[in-house]
C-alpha positions in Angstrom: 40.2 -2.7 7.0 36.6 -4.0 7.2 33.8 -1.8 5.9 31.2 -3.9 7.7 30.9 -5.8 11.0 31.8 -9.5 11.2 28.7 -11.5 10.4 27.0 -8.6 8.7 25.9 -9.3 5.1 27.4 -7.0 2.5 25.0 -4.3 1.2 24.3 -3.4 -2.4 27.0 -1.7 -4.4 26.6 2.1 -4.5 24.8 3.4 -7.5 26.9 5.4 -10.0 25.2 8.7 -10.9 27.0 10.3 -13.8 26.6 13.8 -15.3 28.5 16.1 -17.6 29.8 19.6 -17.0 30.6 22.0 -19.8 33.5 24.5 -19.5 34.1 26.6 -22.5 34.5 24.2 -25.5 35.2 21.2 -23.3 32.8 18.7 -21.7 33.8 16.5 -18.7 32.0 13.5 -17.3 31.9 13.0 -13.5 30.3 10.6 -11.1 28.8 10.6 -7.6 31.6 8.2 -6.5 34.3 10.8 -7.2 35.4 9.6 -10.6 36.1 12.3 -13.2 36.6 11.6 -16.9 39.0 13.6 -19.1 37.9 16.9 -20.7 36.6 16.2 -24.3 35.7 18.5 -27.2 33.4 15.8 -28.6 30.3 15.8 -26.4 29.3 12.2 -27.5 32.7 10.9 -26.4 32.3 12.5 -22.9 28.9 11.0 -22.7 30.3 7.6 -23.7 33.0 7.9 -21.0 30.2 8.4 -18.4 28.2 5.5 -19.7 31.2 3.2 -19.7 32.1 4.2 -16.1 28.5 3.5 -15.0 28.5 0.1 -16.7 25.8 1.0 -19.3 26.0 -0.4 -22.8 27.4 2.0 -25.3 25.8 3.2 -28.5 
């Protein structure tokens, strides 16, 4: 299936906007593209999951 018309130049890739959500003692990363990371107790690990998904360099 084509996501563009023949002869049309491809557009830029959609931007990944990540965020984290806290539920009790767990933190989950999620993205505007629909991706969801696993629930983590370590907040820094959840943030690293989000950064890795978005293609940002890690700490």
